[in-house]
N, CA, C and O of each residue as an XYZ file, in Angstrom:
688
protein
N     277.134     -6.272     96.637
C     276.783     -6.507     98.072
C     275.535     -7.457     98.220
O     275.316     -8.487     98.858
N     274.734     -6.585     97.265
C     273.212     -7.233     97.584
C     272.857     -8.931     97.196
O     272.023     -9.756     97.569
N     274.130     -8.900     96.129
C     274.159    -10.342     95.595
C     274.698    -11.378     96.613
O     274.644    -12.566     96.297
N     275.099    -11.098     97.543
C     275.873    -11.911     98.464
C     274.480    -11.913     99.510
O     274.353    -13.003    100.068
N     273.749    -11.215     99.762
C     272.689    -10.894    100.431
C     271.284    -12.039     99.911
O     270.548    -12.782    100.561
N     271.359    -11.814     98.884
C     270.201    -12.867     98.332
C     270.923    -14.383     97.856
O     270.050    -15.195     97.550
N     271.842    -14.733     97.776
C     272.411    -16.175     97.739
C     272.351    -15.832     99.225
O     271.230    -16.219     99.557
N     272.713    -15.520     99.872
C     272.538    -16.211    101.706
C     271.116    -16.687    102.077
O     270.801    -17.749    102.613
N     270.350    -15.702    101.688
C     268.872    -15.878    102.372
C     268.698    -17.243    101.063
O     268.213    -18.224    101.626
N     268.917    -17.484     99.782
C     268.206    -18.251     99.694
C     268.858    -19.667     99.673
O     268.343    -20.582     99.031
N     270.068    -19.833    100.433
C     271.072    -20.769    100.794
C     269.779    -21.005    102.776
O     269.268    -22.048    103.183
N     269.741    -20.133    103.182
C     269.073    -20.437    104.111
C     267.565    -20.842    104.060
O     266.920    -21.347    104.980
N     267.331    -20.672    103.391
C     265.325    -20.796    102.846
C     265.531    -22.343    102.096
O     264.569    -23.111    102.106
N     266.786    -22.750    101.468
C     266.648    -24.205    100.986
C     267.604    -24.761    101.881
O     268.442    -25.484    101.343
N     267.708    -24.570    103.396
C     268.951    -25.557    103.835
C     267.681    -26.710    104.263
O     266.497    -26.377    104.293
N     268.116    -27.958    104.546
C     266.863    -28.909    104.949
C     265.734    -29.071    106.246
O     264.668    -29.667    106.399
N     266.492    -28.303    106.969
C     265.670    -27.950    108.380
C     264.371    -26.699    107.812
O     263.220    -26.725    108.249
N     264.804    -25.808    106.917
C     263.898    -24.776    106.730
C     263.047    -25.355    105.622
O     261.901    -24.931    105.474
N     263.652    -26.523    104.645
C     262.547    -26.843    103.877
C     261.577    -27.731    104.569
O     260.418    -27.721    104.154
N     261.913    -28.536    105.619
C     260.755    -29.216    106.153
C     259.710    -28.155    106.945
O     258.487    -28.160    107.083
N     260.500    -27.479    107.280
C     259.376    -26.275    108.243
C     258.262    -25.964    107.439
O     257.091    -26.307    107.597
N     258.880    -25.120    106.368
C     258.539    -24.794    104.995
C     256.990    -25.579    104.770
O     255.854    -25.142    104.956
N     257.494    -26.988    104.267
C     256.890    -28.109    103.876
C     255.295    -28.730    104.664
O     254.330    -29.317    104.175
N     255.724    -28.094    106.601
C     254.946    -28.517    107.545
C     253.655    -27.205    107.767
O     252.546    -27.231    108.299
N     254.380    -26.209    107.131
C     253.301    -25.020    107.268
C     252.748    -25.076    105.975
O     251.618    -24.621    106.156
N     252.838    -25.318    104.939
C     252.057    -25.270    103.783
C     251.074    -26.724    104.162
O     249.952    -26.875    103.678
N     251.524    -27.425    104.821
C     250.357    -28.898    105.037
C     249.668    -28.373    105.894
O     248.489    -28.597    105.619
N     249.773    -27.744    106.864
C     249.155    -27.240    107.870
C     248.293    -26.461    107.157
O     247.135    -26.875    107.108
N     248.523    -25.545    106.647
C     247.103    -24.678    105.402
C     246.703    -25.731    104.883
O     245.768    -26.376    105.357
N     247.121    -25.949    104.200
C     246.189    -27.279    103.207
C     245.152    -27.861    104.148
O     243.980    -27.710    103.802
N     245.395    -28.504    105.286
C     244.418    -28.939    106.107
C     243.506    -28.265    106.649
O     242.374    -28.748    106.625
N     243.778    -26.610    107.466
C     242.859    -25.616    107.533
C     241.698    -25.414    106.870
O     240.495    -25.422    107.131
N     242.542    -25.194    105.750
C     241.703    -24.103    104.502
C     240.631    -26.012    103.902
O     239.628    -25.988    103.190
N     241.109    -27.001    104.323
C     239.977    -27.669    103.421
C     239.039    -27.860    104.257
O     237.851    -27.634    104.027
N     239.675    -28.460    105.697
C     238.475    -28.039    106.924
C     237.124    -27.315    106.277
O     236.097    -27.728    105.738
N     237.654    -26.061    106.607
C     236.577    -25.281    106.025
C     235.562    -25.797    105.043
O     234.372    -25.811    105.358
N     235.822    -26.067    104.295
C     235.193    -26.319    102.961
C     234.484    -28.435    103.081
O     234.008    -29.222    102.264
N     234.779    -28.483    104.348
C     233.999    -30.137    104.561
C     232.769    -30.116    105.171
O     232.730    -29.708    106.332
N     231.579    -30.532    104.539
C     230.203    -30.750    105.341
C     230.352    -31.524    106.633
O     230.706    -32.700    106.551
N     230.129    -31.006    107.768
C     230.099    -32.179    109.007
C     228.682    -32.351    108.638
O     227.959    -31.530    108.075
N     228.322    -33.841    109.139
C     227.310    -34.834    109.164
C     226.600    -34.282    110.596
O     227.320    -34.289    111.595
N     225.591    -33.935    110.689
C     224.930    -34.018    112.146
C     225.032    -35.904    112.734
O     225.104    -37.002    112.181
N     224.988    -35.456    113.927
C     224.977    -36.310    114.677
C     223.302    -37.088    115.617
O     222.479    -36.829    116.495
N     223.668    -38.081    114.657
C     221.888    -38.772    115.395
C     222.109    -39.231    117.026
O     222.754    -40.146    117.539
N     221.195    -38.067    117.625
C     220.760    -38.626    118.807
C     220.125    -39.653    118.914
O     219.271    -39.904    118.064
N     220.369    -40.570    120.028
C     219.684    -41.779    119.802
C     218.039    -41.222    120.510
O     217.998    -40.334    121.362
N     216.586    -42.027    119.898
C     215.704    -41.090    121.176
C     215.713    -42.163    122.273
O     216.011    -43.355    122.350
N     215.114    -40.912    123.332
C     215.061    -42.053    124.441
C     213.825    -43.338    124.308
O     212.763    -43.240    123.694
N     214.158    -44.128    124.817
C     213.117    -45.496    124.659
C     211.955    -44.996    125.824
O     212.283    -44.469    126.886
N     210.672    -45.238    125.458
C     209.727    -45.181    126.624
C     210.086    -46.031    127.680
O     211.060    -46.783    127.678
N     209.086    -45.857    128.785
C     209.831    -46.552    130.089
C     208.703    -47.752    130.080
O     207.623    -47.886    129.506
N     209.252    -48.331    130.734
C     208.954    -50.362    130.622
C     208.426    -50.051    132.138
O     208.989    -49.514    133.091
N     207.322    -50.518    132.004
C     206.296    -50.742    133.644
C     205.516    -52.125    133.463
O     204.342    -52.291    133.133
N     206.451    -53.025    133.756
C     205.277    -54.209    133.796
C     206.120    -55.630    134.895
O     207.325    -55.520    135.124
N     205.466    -56.642    135.367
C     206.601    -57.252    136.423
C     206.630    -58.514    134.906
O     205.776    -58.449    134.022
N     207.747    -59.544    134.899
C     207.967    -60.419    133.947
C     208.229    -61.717    134.793
O     208.318    -61.660    136.019
N     208.357    -62.969    134.038
C     209.311    -64.242    134.555
C     210.225    -64.008    134.185
O     210.547    -62.884    133.797
N     210.910    -64.966    134.187
C     212.267    -65.223    134.157
C     212.568    -65.471    132.268
O     213.564    -65.067    131.670
N     211.768    -65.991    131.849
C     211.655    -66.338    130.394
C     211.205    -65.167    129.973
O     211.764    -64.933    128.901
N     210.434    -64.251    130.282
C     209.815    -62.722    129.662
C     211.614    -61.906    129.446
O     212.158    -61.469    128.432
N     212.218    -62.007    131.242
C     213.219    -61.318    131.583
C     214.209    -61.084    130.236
O     214.600    -60.082    129.637
N     214.469    -62.982    130.027
C     215.469    -63.224    128.709
C     215.527    -62.446    127.241
O     216.437    -62.658    126.439
N     214.340    -61.437    126.971
C     214.006    -60.795    125.781
C     214.882    -59.691    126.081
O     215.367    -59.073    125.133
N     215.098    -59.425    127.021
C     215.977    -58.082    127.373
C     217.515    -58.023    127.514
O     217.903    -57.453    128.533
N     218.224    -58.383    126.891
C     219.628    -58.608    126.975
C     220.581    -57.420    126.401
O     221.746    -57.392    126.798
N     220.217    -56.642    125.669
C     220.365    -55.786    124.854
C     220.930    -56.351    123.282
O     221.811    -55.773    122.645
N     220.228    -57.576    122.836
C     220.774    -57.820    121.653
C     219.340    -57.692    120.832
O     219.244    -58.221    119.724
N     218.228    -56.970    121.416
C     216.835    -57.166    120.353
C     216.939    -55.916    119.534
O     217.975    -55.254    119.604
N     215.581    -55.400    118.478
C     216.377    -54.425    117.807
C     216.318    -52.912    118.920
O     216.663    -51.734    119.012
N     215.732    -53.824    119.480
C     215.434    -51.911    120.624
C     216.440    -51.684    121.451
O     216.508    -50.471    121.643
N     217.299    -52.294    122.065
C     218.542    -52.567    122.643
C     218.327    -52.356    124.087
O     219.213    -51.917    124.821
N     217.236    -52.647    124.458
C     216.736    -52.609    126.328
C     217.545    -53.594    126.970
O     217.773    -54.739    126.580
N     217.926    -53.058    127.933
C     218.788    -53.858    128.611
C     218.289    -53.810    130.474
O     218.592    -52.994    131.344
N     217.380    -55.128    130.535
C     216.965    -55.084    132.159
C     217.987    -56.511    132.954
O     218.364    -57.589    132.494
N     218.117    -56.016    133.980
C     218.020    -57.683    134.640
C     217.775    -57.454    136.524
O     217.693    -56.456    137.240
N     217.735    -58.643    136.730
C     216.694    -58.070    137.949
C     217.530    -58.639    138.809
O     218.285    -59.541    138.447
N     217.480    -57.917    140.774
C     218.475    -57.859    141.767
C     217.015    -58.260    142.926
O     215.973    -57.627    143.098
N     217.399    -59.295    143.432
C     216.249    -59.821    144.805
C     214.446    -59.605    144.342
O     213.455    -59.262    144.988
N     214.660    -59.979    142.998
C     213.139    -59.880    142.571
C     212.861    -58.746    141.901
O     211.831    -58.838    141.233
N     213.483    -57.575    141.836
C     213.254    -56.230    141.371
C     214.175    -56.216    140.119
O     215.398    -56.265    139.996
N     212.706    -56.094    138.854
C     213.728    -55.830    137.566
C     214.055    -54.414    137.254
O     213.243    -53.532    137.533
N     215.149    -54.153    136.716
C     215.735    -52.799    136.704
C     216.138    -52.885    135.168
O     216.579    -53.851    134.545
N     215.784    -51.251    134.628
C     215.759    -50.918    133.298
C     217.481    -50.277    133.434
O     217.661    -49.149    133.891
N     218.710    -51.190    132.958
C     219.854    -50.512    132.863
C     220.311    -50.379    131.430
O     221.172    -51.109    130.939
N     219.725    -49.464    130.823
C     219.751    -49.802    129.801
C     220.926    -47.879    129.330
O     221.394    -47.358    128.318
N     220.873    -47.640    130.443
C     221.851    -46.593    129.923
C     222.943    -46.625    130.429
O     223.728    -45.740    130.088
N     223.447    -47.780    131.547
C     224.702    -49.076    131.929
C     225.237    -49.538    130.811
O     226.412    -49.881    130.938
N     224.660    -49.693    129.498
C     224.774    -50.929    128.338
C     226.189    -50.843    128.244
O     226.770    -51.910    128.048
N     226.932    -49.724    128.349
C     228.540    -50.230    128.233
C     228.938    -51.024    129.307
O     229.989    -51.642    129.141
N     228.207    -51.193    130.638
C     229.035    -52.705    131.044
C     227.959    -53.821    130.988
O     228.302    -54.985    130.781
N     226.702    -53.490    131.163
C     225.732    -54.537    131.115
C     224.834    -54.872    129.877
O     223.719    -55.393    129.901
N     225.508    -54.490    128.865
C     224.918    -54.928    127.209
C     226.214    -55.882    126.858
O     227.187    -56.232    127.527
N     225.744    -56.175    125.356
C     226.384    -57.324    125.108
C     228.367    -56.804    125.114
O     228.864    -55.696    124.913
N     228.679    -57.421    125.260
C     230.143    -57.418    125.021
C     230.940    -56.495    126.808
O     232.040    -56.164    127.250
N     229.917    -56.475    127.099
C     230.351    -55.356    128.492
C     230.924    -56.400    129.430
O     230.804    -57.583    129.109
N     231.570    -56.056    130.621
C     232.017    -56.647    131.566
C     231.024    -57.605    132.317
O     231.331    -58.779    132.528
N     230.092    -57.188    132.625
C     229.030    -57.715    133.176
C     227.780    -58.062    131.942
O     226.603    -57.947    132.281
N     228.038    -58.379    130.883
C     226.889    -58.793    129.998
C     226.537    -60.319    130.401
O     226.144    -61.193    129.628
N     226.691    -60.397    131.319
C     226.092    -62.117    131.663
C     224.751    -61.813    132.270
O     223.747    -62.511    132.131
N     224.828    -60.856    132.858
C     223.879    -60.585    133.785
C     222.253    -60.120    133.270
O     221.138    -60.323    133.750
N     222.756    -59.390    132.032
C     221.668    -58.958    131.246
C     220.254    -60.032    130.883
O     220.485    -61.234    130.747
N     219.152    -59.635    130.775
C     217.626    -59.958    131.125
C     218.127    -61.142    131.658
O     217.922    -62.087    130.896
N     218.955    -61.568    133.121
C     218.581    -62.374    134.222
C     218.234    -61.947    135.352
O     217.726    -60.836    135.499
N     218.449    -62.729    136.264
C     218.214    -62.498    137.652
C     219.702    -62.472    138.027
O     220.491    -63.408    137.890
N     219.906    -61.511    138.416
C     221.375    -61.186    138.803
C     222.068    -61.237    139.933
O     223.281    -61.091    140.079
N     220.918    -61.536    141.049
C     221.230    -62.006    142.618
C     222.236    -62.437    142.801
O     223.040    -61.597    143.207
N     222.734    -63.724    142.656
C     223.021    -64.944    143.011
C     224.595    -64.439    142.496
O     225.559    -64.516    143.257
N     224.683    -64.012    141.352
C     226.360    -63.448    140.692
C     226.875    -62.428    141.033
O     228.097    -62.278    141.016
N     225.957    -61.436    141.450
C     226.559    -59.966    142.618
C     226.452    -60.659    143.946
O     227.446    -60.557    144.665
N     225.819    -61.084    144.229
C     225.899    -61.498    145.651
C     227.087    -62.327    146.147
O     227.318    -62.273    147.355
N     227.716    -62.937    145.525
C     229.016    -63.709    145.309
C     230.087    -63.623    144.671
O     231.042    -64.368    144.891
N     230.081    -62.643    143.731
C     231.213    -61.599    143.314
C     231.419    -62.625    142.193
O     232.369    -62.291    141.486
N     230.676    -64.072    141.699
C     230.684    -64.322    140.135
C     230.307    -63.601    139.015
O     229.091    -63.410    139.019
N     230.778    -63.206    138.219
C     230.253    -62.792    137.269
C     229.489    -63.916    136.210
O     229.815    -64.088    135.035
N     228.207    -64.750    137.054
C     227.263    -65.732    136.607
C     226.003    -65.868    137.090
O     225.652    -65.262    138.102
N     225.300    -66.572    136.504
C     223.692    -66.397    136.719
C     223.538    -67.461    136.772
O     224.218    -68.326    136.219
N     222.377    -67.639    137.624
C     221.449    -68.895    137.278
C     220.892    -69.758    136.209
O     219.796    -69.217    136.059
N     220.919    -70.688    135.414
C     219.833    -71.035    134.740
C     219.044    -71.893    135.008
O     218.881    -72.850    134.251
N     218.280    -71.731    136.304
C     217.245    -71.787    136.731
C     215.615    -71.142    136.363
O     215.461    -70.063    135.792
N     214.527    -71.991    136.792
C     213.496    -70.958    135.480
C     213.445    -70.005    137.151
O     213.057    -68.881    136.834
N     213.620    -70.030    138.326
C     213.546    -69.057    139.175
C     214.369    -69.418    140.325
O     214.277    -70.500    140.904
N     215.299    -68.338    140.686
C     216.147    -69.105    141.767
C     215.821    -68.592    143.097
O     215.728    -67.401    142.798
N     215.583    -68.636    144.339
C     215.270    -68.190    145.189
C     215.994    -67.792    146.079
O     215.430    -67.217    147.010
N     217.385    -67.934    146.126
C     218.446    -67.726    146.549
C     218.385    -67.930    148.029
O     219.130    -67.321    148.798
N     217.581    -68.706    148.375
C     217.728    -68.860    149.990
C     218.938    -69.260    150.934
O     219.167    -68.917    152.094
N     219.656    -70.105    150.062
C     221.104    -70.812    150.381
C     221.753    -70.048    150.119
O     222.830    -70.568    149.828
N     221.813    -68.527    149.977
C     222.718    -67.864    150.102
C     223.445    -67.455    151.559
O     222.554    -67.516    152.406
N     224.818    -67.031    152.238
C     225.119    -66.727    153.245
C     224.779    -65.193    153.565
O     224.669    -64.260    152.769
N     224.648    -65.200    154.920
C     224.028    -63.986    155.650
C     224.800    -62.445    154.906
O     224.335    -61.312    154.778
N     226.414    -63.146    154.446
C     227.432    -61.306    154.314
C     226.545    -61.509    152.329
O     225.853    -60.686    151.730
N     226.955    -62.778    151.928
C     226.174    -62.371    150.460
C     224.732    -61.981    150.428
O     224.337    -61.189    149.571
N     223.955    -62.477    151.282
C     222.448    -61.644    151.476
C     222.948    -59.890    151.213
O     222.863    -59.055    150.312
N     223.438    -59.971    152.458
C     223.988    -58.003    152.616
C     224.499    -57.310    151.315
O     224.218    -56.210    150.840
N     225.384    -58.353    150.865
C     226.028    -58.141    149.149
C     224.940    -57.175    148.068
O     224.903    -56.071    147.524
N     223.929    -58.744    148.231
C     223.025    -58.425    147.148
C     222.473    -57.169    147.513
O     222.423    -56.228    146.721
N     222.018    -57.113    148.794
C     221.209    -55.496    149.148
C     221.416    -54.767    148.972
O     220.559    -53.886    149.050
N     223.028    -54.386    148.486
C     224.078    -53.191    148.486
C     223.771    -53.155    147.473
O     223.343    -52.015    147.294
N     223.671    -53.904    146.284
C     223.892    -54.043    145.007
C     222.215    -53.260    144.471
O     222.105    -52.529    143.487
N     221.209    -53.606    145.288
C     220.155    -53.441    144.636
C     219.470    -52.018    145.188
O     218.484    -51.532    144.634
N     219.998    -51.528    146.130
C     220.305    -50.352    146.738
C     220.623    -49.207    145.826
O     219.961    -48.186    145.640
N     222.092    -49.677    145.138
C     222.471    -49.234    143.976
C     222.117    -48.948    142.475
O     222.270    -48.035    141.663
N     221.540    -50.261    142.531
C     220.278    -49.988    141.408
C     219.236    -49.244    141.574
O     218.961    -48.640    140.538
N     218.490    -49.016    142.497
C     217.748    -47.936    143.078
C     218.019    -46.465    142.843
O     217.188    -45.608    142.540
N     219.291    -46.317    143.029
C     219.561    -45.022    143.253
C     220.035    -44.614    141.682
O     219.987    -43.413    141.417
N     220.579    -45.723    140.416
C     221.001    -45.251    139.193
C     220.011    -45.881    138.113
O     220.486    -46.038    136.988
N     218.741    -46.243    138.321
C     218.551    -46.970    137.375
C     216.659    -46.939    137.322
O     216.131    -46.852    138.431
N     216.020    -46.985    136.496
C     214.305    -47.139    136.944
C     214.266    -48.995    136.982
O     214.767    -49.965    136.412
N     213.004    -48.540    138.413
C     212.076    -49.657    138.242
C     211.499    -50.303    137.288
O     210.394    -49.785    137.123
N     211.699    -51.391    136.377
C     210.764    -51.958    135.565
C     209.689    -52.620    136.351
O     208.593    -52.369    135.850
N     209.617    -53.350    137.368
C     208.457    -54.002    137.845
C     209.272    -55.356    138.894
O     210.432    -55.607    139.221
N     208.264    -55.818    139.083
C     208.703    -57.354    140.023
C     209.174    -58.775    138.973
O     208.611    -58.990    137.899
N     210.479    -59.793    139.620
C     210.429    -60.822    138.539
C     209.297    -61.709    139.509
O     209.204    -61.765    140.736
N     208.816    -62.103    138.870
C     207.779    -63.070    138.916
C     208.080    -64.739    139.631
O     208.913    -65.493    139.128
N     207.354    -65.072    140.706
C     208.072    -66.157    140.899
C     206.618    -67.172    140.112
O     205.441    -66.853    139.948
N     207.402    -68.513    139.753
C     206.337    -69.310    139.194
C     204.946    -69.636    139.676
O     204.658    -70.520    140.483
N     204.321    -69.002    139.218
C     202.285    -69.004    139.080
C     202.072    -67.842    140.104
O     201.093    -67.774    140.846
N     203.035    -66.988    140.066
C     202.522    -65.783    140.726
C     202.086    -64.988    139.832
O     202.778    -65.119    138.823
N     200.930    -63.895    139.641
C     200.392    -62.700    138.899
C     200.950    -61.759    138.910
O     201.462    -61.157    139.854
N     200.897    -61.475    137.581
C     201.301    -59.575    137.436
C     200.813    -58.661    137.991
O     199.614    -58.897    138.136
N     201.063    -57.793    138.361
C     200.738    -56.534    139.136
C     199.954    -55.207    138.071
O     200.627    -54.411    137.415
N     198.978    -55.215    138.093
C     198.425    -53.891    136.708
C     199.482    -52.751    136.894
O     200.164    -52.814    137.918
N     199.638    -52.008    136.268
C     200.291    -50.837    136.291
C     199.577    -49.857    135.556
O     199.278    -49.912    134.364
N     199.352    -49.031    136.300
C     199.090    -47.672    135.185
C     199.957    -46.164    135.174
O     201.107    -45.865    135.497
N     199.142    -45.622    134.793
C     200.167    -44.326    134.366
C     200.058    -43.492    135.900
O     200.903    -42.598    135.929
N     199.302    -43.556    137.067
C     199.525    -42.962    137.829
C     199.849    -43.996    139.064
O     199.520    -43.847    140.241
N     200.457    -44.897    138.578
C     201.163    -45.630    139.702
C     202.551    -44.990    140.353
O     203.510    -44.605    139.684
N     202.487    -44.970    141.289
C     203.854    -44.025    142.274
C     204.891    -44.402    141.824
O     204.942    -45.579    141.466
N     206.354    -43.360    141.647
C     207.711    -43.493    141.457
C     208.088    -45.158    141.671
O     207.882    -46.013    142.533
N     208.619    -45.090    140.635
C     209.262    -46.343    140.424
C     210.097    -46.752    141.324
O     210.124    -47.968    141.515
N     210.685    -46.188    141.845
C     211.845    -45.918    142.414
C     211.610    -46.318    143.862
O     212.525    -46.961    144.375
N     210.186    -45.961    144.866
C     209.650    -45.809    145.616
C     208.597    -47.248    145.769
O     207.511    -47.386    146.332
N     209.556    -48.310    144.916
C     208.789    -50.044    145.137
C     209.427    -50.593    146.647
O     209.117    -51.701    147.082
């Protein structure tokens, strides 16, 4: 009788379903053991960039489109330059609003078109009252989320000299 118990146990063990389960369990054990012997490489934490505080012309702003070595992304709204680097997935290369990076985004944000002006300085005086209000809402949102770098200079305008004791960037 013991022989039949052994024989039926072997039949149970070698059934196709049980073989699959046994191999699956062995595979999981292998993965668990292997994971304990693998070395985990430390994740590199990006160093924070120093805060930038300066007024810029449209030409100077173009350098900050996220493609330079530093990777900083700036854009201007209503004459105020914002550091939107922490929103790089939106405003940096490949992002849905990448067209605004390194540019005056006032007209595009006000009109709802993801496009910017190619003018040296766009005074946006031709915007409708609704578009001006929309641009102001965008400016307010940027003030809440991002650091102010400075102002976008009109042609012939002189930049402000900022020092370490200048008031908070968001109070401009």
